[in-house]
Backbone as CSV, one residue per row, in Angstrom:
resi,resn,N_x,N_y,N_z,CA_x,CA_y,CA_z,C_x,C_y,C_z
1,MET,0.842,-1.197,0.000,0.000,0.000,0.000,0.881,1.252,0.000
2,LYS,0.672,2.106,-0.966,1.445,3.344,-1.049,0.519,4.432,-1.564
3,GLY,0.619,5.612,-1.008,-0.268,6.676,-1.467,-0.023,7.969,-0.742
4,GLY,-1.133,8.673,-0.409,-1.055,9.986,0.214,-0.775,9.911,1.700
5,LYS,-1.163,10.944,2.379,-0.968,11.050,3.828,-2.159,10.449,4.567
6,LEU,-1.896,10.054,5.820,-2.929,9.522,6.705,-3.020,10.451,7.911
7,ILE,-4.203,10.926,8.215,-4.404,11.827,9.353,-5.407,11.173,10.291
8,ILE,-4.947,10.894,11.499,-5.753,10.183,12.482,-6.211,11.134,13.579
9,PHE,-7.499,11.108,13.871,-8.037,11.804,15.037,-8.639,10.753,15.947
10,SER,-8.099,10.657,17.161,-8.585,9.696,18.155,-8.887,10.435,19.443
11,ALA,-9.821,9.861,20.206,-10.216,10.472,21.476,-11.293,9.610,22.106
12,PRO,-11.533,9.810,23.401,-12.694,9.152,24.001,-13.985,9.679,23.355
13,SER,-15.032,8.867,23.359,-16.337,9.301,22.838,-16.774,10.580,23.530
14,GLY,-17.228,11.551,22.740,-17.723,12.806,23.298,-16.679,13.901,23.382
15,SER,-15.464,13.644,22.908,-14.382,14.646,22.988,-14.475,15.711,21.905
16,GLY,-15.208,15.409,20.833,-15.343,16.372,19.737,-14.565,16.012,18.485
17,LYS,-13.999,14.811,18.445,-13.176,14.455,17.282,-13.986,14.404,15.999
18,THR,-15.228,13.927,16.065,-16.060,13.841,14.860,-16.372,15.228,14.328
19,THR,-16.657,16.167,15.198,-16.923,17.557,14.801,-15.684,18.150,14.134
20,ILE,-14.522,17.886,14.686,-13.267,18.396,14.117,-13.018,17.780,12.740
21,VAL,-13.190,16.469,12.630,-12.967,15.783,11.348,-13.933,16.315,10.283
22,ARG,-15.192,16.497,10.622,-16.183,17.037,9.661,-15.755,18.421,9.174
23,HIS,-15.277,19.251,10.090,-14.801,20.600,9.736,-13.631,20.514,8.757
24,LEU,-12.685,19.635,9.039,-11.505,19.506,8.175,-11.880,18.998,6.784
25,LEU,-12.843,18.108,6.706,-13.290,17.586,5.410,-13.880,18.687,4.519
26,GLU,-14.352,19.764,5.128,-14.934,20.887,4.373,-13.878,21.853,3.851
27,GLN,-12.596,21.618,4.155,-11.516,22.516,3.735,-10.880,21.951,2.456
28,PRO,-11.235,22.474,1.280,-10.793,21.873,0.014,-9.273,21.825,-0.167
29,GLU,-8.567,22.791,0.381,-7.103,22.831,0.185,-6.387,21.661,0.868
30,LEU,-7.061,20.979,1.808,-6.439,19.856,2.506,-6.526,18.554,1.695
31,ASN,-7.416,18.509,0.688,-7.571,17.339,-0.184,-7.800,16.059,0.628
32,LEU,-8.789,16.121,1.521,-9.070,15.001,2.419,-10.259,14.167,1.957
33,ALA,-10.190,12.898,2.262,-11.327,11.987,2.093,-11.443,11.181,3.377
34,PHE,-12.678,10.903,3.775,-12.938,10.214,5.030,-12.840,8.709,4.868
35,SER,-12.108,8.076,5.764,-12.033,6.615,5.788,-13.238,6.083,6.550
36,VAL,-14.121,5.404,5.831,-15.301,4.814,6.453,-14.885,3.484,7.075
37,SER,-15.104,3.346,8.368,-14.745,2.128,9.092,-15.813,1.050,8.912
38,ALA,-15.404,-0.168,9.131,-16.344,-1.293,9.179,-16.690,-1.550,10.643
39,THR,-17.900,-2.009,10.895,-18.289,-2.335,12.271,-19.316,-3.469,12.284
40,SER,-19.305,-4.180,13.408,-20.316,-5.231,13.612,-21.432,-4.743,14.526
41,ARG,-21.334,-3.505,15.006,-22.391,-3.015,15.889,-23.640,-2.683,15.080
42,PRO,-24.805,-2.712,15.724,-26.045,-2.413,15.004,-26.069,-0.968,14.490
43,ARG,-26.717,-0.775,13.382,-26.861,0.553,12.786,-27.839,1.382,13.614
44,ARG,-27.500,2.642,13.845,-28.422,3.558,14.526,-29.381,4.143,13.496
45,ALA,-30.448,4.739,13.979,-31.567,5.192,13.132,-31.143,5.977,11.887
46,LYS,-30.295,6.973,12.014,-29.995,7.852,10.873,-28.724,7.459,10.120
47,GLU,-28.105,6.356,10.486,-26.850,5.964,9.848,-27.094,5.256,8.518
48,LYS,-26.174,5.512,7.569,-26.285,4.916,6.235,-25.095,4.007,5.957
49,GLN,-25.383,2.872,5.335,-24.359,1.910,4.919,-23.391,2.585,3.942
50,GLY,-22.081,2.462,4.201,-21.078,3.012,3.297,-20.807,4.492,3.475
51,GLU,-21.621,5.164,4.276,-21.397,6.595,4.552,-20.907,6.786,5.978
52,HIS,-21.626,6.187,6.916,-21.224,6.279,8.321,-20.300,5.124,8.684
53,TYR,-20.661,3.939,8.262,-19.869,2.712,8.481,-20.194,1.735,7.373
54,TYR,-19.341,0.713,7.256,-19.707,-0.484,6.504,-20.219,-1.447,7.572
55,PHE,-21.532,-1.599,7.652,-22.138,-2.449,8.679,-22.081,-3.895,8.212
56,MET,-21.653,-4.787,9.110,-21.599,-6.209,8.775,-21.875,-7.030,10.019
57,SER,-22.247,-8.276,9.793,-22.497,-9.183,10.912,-21.162,-9.541,11.576
58,ILE,-21.243,-10.095,12.775,-20.028,-10.523,13.484,-19.285,-11.563,12.654
59,SER,-20.016,-12.494,12.045,-19.349,-13.547,11.253,-18.690,-12.963,9.999
60,GLU,-19.339,-11.998,9.351,-18.710,-11.330,8.190,-17.415,-10.640,8.618
61,PHE,-17.501,-9.932,9.742,-16.331,-9.205,10.244,-15.182,-10.183,10.507
62,LYS,-15.509,-11.294,11.176,-14.478,-12.294,11.506,-13.881,-12.925,10.248
63,ASN,-14.688,-13.074,9.194,-14.157,-13.580,7.921,-13.147,-12.612,7.322
64,HIS,-13.439,-11.311,7.410,-12.491,-10.300,6.923,-11.187,-10.339,7.733
65,ILE,-11.300,-10.583,9.038,-10.098,-10.711,9.885,-9.275,-11.899,9.401
66,LYS,-9.954,-13.034,9.212,-9.291,-14.265,8.783,-8.584,-14.070,7.427
67,ASN,-9.195,-13.266,6.536,-8.634,-13.033,5.202,-7.612,-11.899,5.167
68,ASP,-7.276,-11.342,6.346,-6.299,-10.246,6.445,-6.712,-9.035,5.601
69,ASP,-8.013,-8.712,5.622,-8.547,-7.598,4.839,-8.445,-6.255,5.563
70,PHE,-8.095,-6.285,6.855,-8.069,-5.052,7.639,-6.656,-4.503,7.799
71,LEU,-6.553,-3.189,7.727,-5.316,-2.496,8.072,-5.159,-2.557,9.594
72,GLU,-6.267,-2.394,10.283,-6.334,-2.536,11.747,-7.762,-2.888,12.093
73,TRP,-7.929,-3.553,13.231,-9.266,-3.848,13.748,-9.172,-4.014,15.258
74,GLU,-10.325,-3.910,15.894,-10.371,-3.960,17.355,-11.753,-4.424,17.790
75,GLU,-11.795,-5.236,18.833,-13.074,-5.538,19.477,-13.205,-4.501,20.582
76,VAL,-13.853,-3.383,20.255,-13.901,-2.230,21.150,-14.739,-2.526,22.389
77,TYR,-15.879,-3.130,22.181,-16.720,-3.635,23.261,-17.086,-5.055,22.865
78,ARG,-17.544,-5.852,23.803,-17.834,-7.256,23.512,-18.755,-7.394,22.296
79,ASP,-18.274,-8.126,21.300,-18.983,-8.369,20.037,-19.243,-7.102,19.214
80,ASN,-18.604,-6.006,19.556,-18.647,-4.780,18.748,-17.262,-4.558,18.157
81,PHE,-17.104,-5.044,16.927,-15.828,-4.915,16.234,-15.834,-3.667,15.364
82,TYR,-14.680,-3.028,15.271,-14.474,-1.895,14.378,-13.165,-2.129,13.652
83,GLY,-13.082,-1.696,12.401,-11.834,-1.869,11.680,-11.762,-1.023,10.431
84,THR,-10.555,-0.918,9.895,-10.291,-0.178,8.666,-9.928,-1.171,7.572
85,LEU,-10.764,-1.244,6.555,-10.495,-2.139,5.434,-9.361,-1.585,4.573
86,LYS,-8.407,-2.440,4.221,-7.303,-2.028,3.344,-7.858,-1.477,2.031
87,SER,-8.923,-2.113,1.520,-9.514,-1.693,0.243,-10.039,-0.255,0.293
88,GLU,-10.494,0.190,1.466,-10.993,1.565,1.627,-9.846,2.562,1.456
89,ILE,-8.714,2.300,2.062,-7.557,3.198,1.963,-7.022,3.194,0.535
90,GLU,-6.905,2.018,-0.051,-6.418,1.913,-1.440,-7.324,2.683,-2.394
91,ARG,-8.633,2.607,-2.178,-9.601,3.322,-3.024,-9.384,4.839,-2.935
92,LEU,-9.238,5.342,-1.706,-9.079,6.785,-1.502,-7.727,7.277,-2.014
93,TRP,-6.678,6.490,-1.799,-5.359,6.864,-2.323,-5.372,6.865,-3.850
94,ALA,-6.095,5.928,-4.461,-6.197,5.872,-5.928,-6.871,7.137,-6.469
95,GLU,-7.727,7.763,-5.641,-8.373,9.026,-6.019,-7.457,10.227,-5.769
96,GLY,-6.233,9.962,-5.268,-5.270,11.038,-5.017,-5.529,11.820,-3.742
97,LYS,-6.265,11.232,-2.820,-6.658,11.924,-1.586,-5.729,11.614,-0.417
98,ASN,-5.700,12.538,0.554,-5.143,12.273,1.876,-6.306,11.705,2.680
99,VAL,-6.032,10.684,3.482,-7.117,9.984,4.182,-7.177,10.439,5.636
100,ILE,-8.378,10.823,6.069,-8.577,11.239,7.463,-9.437,10.203,8.173
101,PHE,-9.068,9.909,9.423,-9.738,8.892,10.226,-10.320,9.515,11.488
102,ASP,-11.494,9.059,11.859,-12.130,9.338,13.144,-12.192,7.940,13.766
103,ILE,-11.217,7.623,14.610,-10.974,6.220,14.951,-10.614,6.081,16.434
104,ASP,-10.856,4.879,16.973,-10.530,4.650,18.379,-9.009,4.705,18.586
105,VAL,-8.614,4.906,19.815,-7.214,5.112,20.188,-6.318,3.945,19.761
106,ALA,-6.724,2.729,20.053,-5.889,1.561,19.728,-5.692,1.440,18.222
107,GLY,-6.759,1.615,17.452,-6.669,1.529,15.996,-5.789,2.628,15.417
108,GLY,-5.943,3.825,15.947,-5.129,4.953,15.486,-3.641,4.711,15.693
109,LEU,-3.296,4.203,16.861,-1.879,3.930,17.153,-1.341,2.789,16.300
110,ARG,-2.186,1.810,15.977,-1.758,0.709,15.094,-1.397,1.223,13.704
111,ILE,-2.246,2.103,13.172,-1.973,2.668,11.848,-0.685,3.485,11.889
112,LYS,-0.513,4.266,12.943,0.705,5.089,13.092,1.949,4.194,13.083
113,ARG,1.876,3.044,13.759,3.026,2.125,13.785,3.310,1.531,12.412
114,LYS,2.241,1.251,11.643,2.423,0.645,10.310,2.928,1.653,9.276
115,PHE,2.518,2.921,9.411,2.894,3.969,8.458,3.448,5.186,9.208
116,PRO,4.583,5.044,9.891,5.064,6.137,10.742,5.362,7.444,10.003
117,GLU,5.866,7.358,8.787,6.232,8.571,8.041,5.025,9.254,7.398
118,GLU,4.040,8.472,6.995,2.885,9.005,6.262,1.757,9.460,7.181
119,THR,1.905,9.239,8.504,0.787,9.438,9.425,1.002,10.572,10.416
120,LEU,-0.034,11.391,10.575,-0.114,12.367,11.650,-1.204,11.863,12.587
121,ALA,-0.826,11.546,13.823,-1.771,11.035,14.812,-2.070,12.123,15.839
122,VAL,-3.345,12.519,15.910,-3.769,13.614,16.789,-4.748,13.071,17.824
123,PHE,-4.489,13.392,19.084,-5.378,13.008,20.178,-6.181,14.241,20.580
124,VAL,-7.498,14.104,20.656,-8.367,15.205,21.078,-8.721,14.995,22.540
125,LYS,-8.289,15.921,23.358,-8.467,15.817,24.814,-9.668,16.656,25.263
126,PRO,-10.610,16.034,25.979,-11.772,16.779,26.478,-11.400,17.591,27.724
127,PRO,-12.254,18.567,28.081,-11.976,19.360,29.287,-11.880,18.498,30.549
128,SER,-12.761,17.486,30.660,-12.767,16.605,31.829,-13.631,15.384,31.536
129,VAL,-13.504,14.370,32.367,-14.350,13.186,32.231,-15.805,13.545,32.543
130,ASP,-16.019,14.454,33.502,-17.384,14.904,33.825,-18.041,15.554,32.606
131,GLU,-17.273,16.387,31.890,-17.790,17.043,30.680,-18.132,16.002,29.612
132,LEU,-17.313,14.955,29.508,-17.590,13.870,28.559,-18.953,13.251,28.844
133,LYS,-19.197,12.982,30.106,-20.464,12.349,30.502,-21.651,13.243,30.122
134,ILE,-21.507,14.540,30.341,-22.564,15.497,29.986,-22.808,15.457,28.479
135,ARG,-21.728,15.487,27.681,-21.858,15.469,26.221,-22.513,14.182,25.737
136,LEU,-22.117,13.045,26.309,-22.685,11.757,25.889,-24.178,11.681,26.220
137,LYS,-24.564,12.218,27.375,-25.982,12.210,27.756,-26.798,13.106,26.827
138,LYS,-26.215,14.243,26.400,-26.915,15.173,25.496,-27.208,14.532,24.149
139,ARG,-26.354,13.617,23.721,-26.565,12.939,22.431,-27.867,12.145,22.408
140,SER,-28.250,11.592,23.552,-29.450,10.749,23.682,-29.460,9.584,22.688
141,THR,-28.293,9.000,22.440,-28.234,7.874,21.495,-27.960,6.549,22.195
142,GLU,-27.606,6.599,23.488,-27.217,5.368,24.174,-27.810,5.290,25.570
143,SER,-27.888,4.067,26.077,-28.404,3.826,27.426,-27.400,4.315,28.465
144,GLU,-27.870,4.437,29.691,-27.005,4.842,30.809,-25.852,3.854,30.976
145,ASP,-26.127,2.551,30.819,-25.071,1.529,30.924,-23.991,1.734,29.875
146,LYS,-24.409,1.999,28.630,-23.471,2.225,27.525,-22.617,3.469,27.801
147,ILE,-23.254,4.511,28.298,-22.524,5.753,28.618,-21.488,5.469,29.705
148,ASN,-21.887,4.739,30.750,-20.946,4.416,31.835,-19.778,3.569,31.332
149,MET,-20.066,2.669,30.377,-19.014,1.851,29.776,-18.016,2.762,29.030
150,ARG,-18.537,3.723,28.274,-17.683,4.653,27.523,-16.856,5.525,28.469
151,ILE,-17.440,5.943,29.574,-16.724,6.782,30.541,-15.594,5.984,31.197
152,ALA,-15.871,4.741,31.544,-14.825,3.887,32.140,-13.666,3.709,31.158
153,LYS,-13.995,3.537,29.892,-12.975,3.358,28.856,-12.180,4.654,28.634
154,ALA,-12.834,5.797,28.820,-12.189,7.094,28.567,-10.931,7.289,29.415
155,SER,-10.960,6.839,30.663,-9.788,6.998,31.544,-8.577,6.273,30.970
156,VAL,-8.799,5.084,30.438,-7.724,4.298,29.827,-7.236,5.006,28.560
157,GLU,-8.183,5.492,27.755,-7.820,6.175,26.506,-7.033,7.454,26.771
158,LEU,-7.432,8.215,27.773,-6.729,9.460,28.097,-5.261,9.208,28.438
159,ALA,-4.968,8.056,29.013,-3.592,7.718,29.377,-2.702,7.495,28.148
160,THR,-3.301,7.249,26.970,-2.511,7.010,25.752,-2.132,8.304,25.034
161,ALA,-2.696,9.433,25.441,-2.474,10.705,24.736,-1.000,10.981,24.411
162,PRO,-0.050,10.744,25.337,1.355,11.046,25.022,1.949,10.229,23.867
163,GLN,1.290,9.141,23.469,1.795,8.322,22.361,1.463,8.925,20.995
164,PHE,0.629,9.953,20.967,0.234,10.600,19.716,1.210,11.723,19.360
165,ASP,1.228,12.090,18.066,2.132,13.155,17.607,1.753,14.494,18.207
166,LYS,0.452,14.754,18.278,-0.048,16.040,18.766,-1.269,15.810,19.642
167,ILE,-1.461,16.704,20.604,-2.658,16.685,21.454,-3.360,18.030,21.280
168,ILE,-4.636,17.972,20.939,-5.458,19.185,20.864,-6.394,19.144,22.062
169,LYS,-6.364,20.201,22.867,-7.261,20.297,24.013,-8.547,20.974,23.544
170,ASN,-9.636,20.221,23.532,-10.911,20.752,23.061,-11.710,21.351,24.214
171,TYR,-11.195,22.467,24.740,-11.903,23.193,25.791,-12.804,24.246,25.157
172,ASP,-12.377,24.744,23.983,-13.124,25.732,23.212,-13.123,25.243,21.772
173,LEU,-14.297,24.967,21.213,-14.385,24.324,19.905,-13.724,25.155,18.800
174,ASP,-13.974,26.458,18.749,-13.383,27.282,17.684,-11.864,27.225,17.707
175,THR,-11.285,27.274,18.894,-9.832,27.189,19.034,-9.331,25.822,18.585
176,ALA,-10.044,24.764,18.973,-9.650,23.397,18.584,-9.731,23.219,17.066
177,LEU,-10.774,23.757,16.429,-10.927,23.655,14.976,-9.781,24.363,14.255
178,LYS,-9.444,25.545,14.721,-8.351,26.332,14.117,-7.020,25.593,14.268
179,GLU,-6.761,25.085,15.458,-5.515,24.359,15.719,-5.418,23.099,14.841
180,ALA,-6.529,22.369,14.730,-6.551,21.155,13.901,-6.300,21.500,12.436
181,HIS,-6.931,22.567,11.958,-6.767,22.991,10.566,-5.300,23.327,10.278
182,GLU,-4.684,24.090,11.158,-3.275,24.474,10.969,-2.352,23.256,11.006
183,LEU,-2.604,22.352,11.942,-1.784,21.128,12.051,-1.835,20.297,10.774
184,VAL,-3.047,20.052,10.289,-3.228,19.204,9.111,-2.685,19.900,7.866
185,ALA,-2.945,21.198,7.727,-2.432,21.941,6.569,-0.911,21.865,6.517
186,ASP,-0.284,22.025,7.646,1.178,21.948,7.719,1.660,20.546,7.326
187,PHE,0.971,19.521,7.815,1.369,18.136,7.549,1.225,17.767,6.068
188,VAL,0.151,18.218,5.424,-0.076,17.861,4.021,0.533,18.889,3.054
189,GLY,1.105,19.968,3.607,1.732,20.990,2.763,0.749,21.886,2.050
190,ALA,-0.376,22.183,2.699,-1.401,23.050,2.101,-1.268,24.467,2.656
191,LYS,-1.623,25.427,1.839,-1.630,26.845,2.257,-3.016,27.182,2.782
192,ILE,-3.052,27.895,3.916,-4.330,28.334,4.493,-4.493,29.809,4.212
193,GLU,-5.690,30.179,3.717,-6.002,31.613,3.524,-6.229,32.237,4.897
194,LYS,-5.512,33.297,5.189,-5.651,33.973,6.505,-6.753,35.008,6.464
């Protein structure tokens, strides 16, 4: 696999990484395309196949693992697998794009290890774990048990922040968006209009 740059945004759920990634995708000078992950988790009401995720059954996912089809994969929660298909990256690189990921911490670090020169790994740090819980509850997409599971996982994820190339503290969204834009533009060699 050879191609453009890889830009990884990882963080605990509710840190704002998805908002940052969406903002960056709207910046044409960065020449970014979103890497759609595969997952075995059930589709939520407004999610679309191939846009939000490639949804597949647990057995389909395990077959892809067996066939070495993933660049990285992880069983994030019991029977909830997530992964990056090699074919997805090859497709985007063939289009001449830099690939941006909104991905869990373990997967992000795996990609960074496989492509150390081509990858910028950014960790998005939330103001606090309490703030994370508030943000997750506001989403109204998950049960209290699921939220508590994500919060417990967040402490472990926060400890990995020093392993990333850069840490963006998302205490103020506008500041975080600006910082992310400058970081990525510098990494891909794009000029930003001031």
